[in-house]
C-alpha positions in Angstrom: 0.0 0.0 0.0 1.4 3.4 -0.8 1.5 6.5 1.4 -0.2 8.5 -1.2 -1.8 11.8 0.0 -5.3 12.6 -0.9 -6.4 16.2 -0.5 -9.7 16.6 1.6 -11.5 18.4 -1.2 -10.8 15.5 -3.5 -11.6 12.6 -1.0 -15.2 12.1 -1.8 -14.5 11.8 -5.6 -11.5 9.5 -5.1 -13.6 7.2 -2.9 -16.3 7.1 -5.5 -14.2 6.5 -8.6 -11.5 4.2 -6.9 -13.5 2.4 -4.3 -17.1 2.5 -5.5 -18.1 4.3 -2.4 -20.6 7.2 -3.1 -20.5 9.6 -0.1 -20.9 13.5 0.2 -18.4 16.1 1.2 -20.2 16.7 4.4 -19.9 13.0 5.4 -16.0 13.3 4.7 -16.1 16.4 7.0 -18.0 14.5 9.7 -15.3 11.6 9.5 -12.6 14.0 10.0 -14.2 16.0 13.0 -16.4 13.6 14.7 -15.5 10.1 13.3 -17.4 6.7 13.3 -17.7 4.4 16.1 -15.2 6.3 18.1 -12.4 6.5 15.5 -11.8 9.7 13.7 -10.3 9.8 10.0 -6.8 11.1 10.7 -5.6 14.0 8.4 -2.4 16.3 8.2 -2.2 19.9 7.5 0.3 20.6 4.6 0.5 24.2 3.3 -3.0 25.0 4.7 -4.9 22.1 3.2 -5.9 18.9 4.8 -4.7 15.6 3.6 -5.3 12.0 4.4 -3.0 9.2 3.6 -4.3 6.1 1.7 -3.1 3.9 4.5 -5.1 5.9 7.2 -8.3 5.8 4.8 -8.1 2.1 4.5 -7.6 1.5 8.3 -10.6 4.0 8.8 -12.8 2.3 6.5 -12.0 -1.4 7.8 -12.8 -0.2 11.4 -16.2 1.7 10.1 -17.1 -1.4 8.3 -16.8 -4.0 11.2 -20.0 -5.5 12.4 -21.5 -3.5 15.2 -23.1 -6.6 16.6 -22.1 -10.1 17.1 -23.5 -13.3 18.6 -21.8 -14.5 21.8 -21.4 -18.3 22.5 -24.8 -18.4 24.3 -26.6 -17.2 21.2 -27.2 -13.6 22.7 -26.7 -10.8 20.4 -24.1 -8.3 21.8 -22.3 -5.3 20.8 -19.0 -6.1 19.0 -15.8 -5.7 21.0 -13.7 -3.1 19.3 -10.9 -2.0 21.7 -8.7 -3.6 24.3 -10.6 -1.4 26.7 -13.8 -3.0 26.2 -12.5 -6.6 26.0 -11.8 -6.4 29.8 -15.5 -5.8 30.5 -17.6 -8.5 31.9 -21.0 -9.3 30.7 -23.8 -9.4 33.3 -23.8 -13.1 33.5 -19.9 -13.2 34.1 -20.2 -10.7 36.8 -23.2 -12.7 38.7 -21.2 -15.9 38.4 -18.1 -14.2 40.1 -20.4 -12.9 42.9 -21.8 -16.2 43.4 -18.4 -18.0 43.4 -17.2 -15.4 45.8 -20.1 -15.9 48.1 -19.5 -20.0 48.0 -16.0 -19.5 48.7 -16.7 -17.1 51.7 -19.4 -19.7 53.0 -16.9 -22.6 52.7 -14.5 -20.8 54.9 -17.1 -20.0 57.5 -17.6 -16.4 56.7 -21.5 -15.3 56.7 -22.3 -12.5 54.3 -26.0 -12.6 54.9 
């Protein structure tokens, strides 16, 4: 993949002609300012104009197009994990199982929590 710089004003037409993605200039602007699903399209200022590298664009589009929801092993539909920060969060069932296991351990040691 090349490190080609794409000028911000040409980004929508480049996406349309090279990748078949038909978006508006306002959508590109939103990607640069607010982002999608917590990820902002990075850009660099060069000579007073904003440019996006092709590598950054590809990474952003891959992130944007990941499924928002997935099915967990229990068959429940849950929000897909996107970052390491979210990977550490437990589901409600996992938290409840941990509480029950801790209560059983305390009871086994003769500690009454009721």
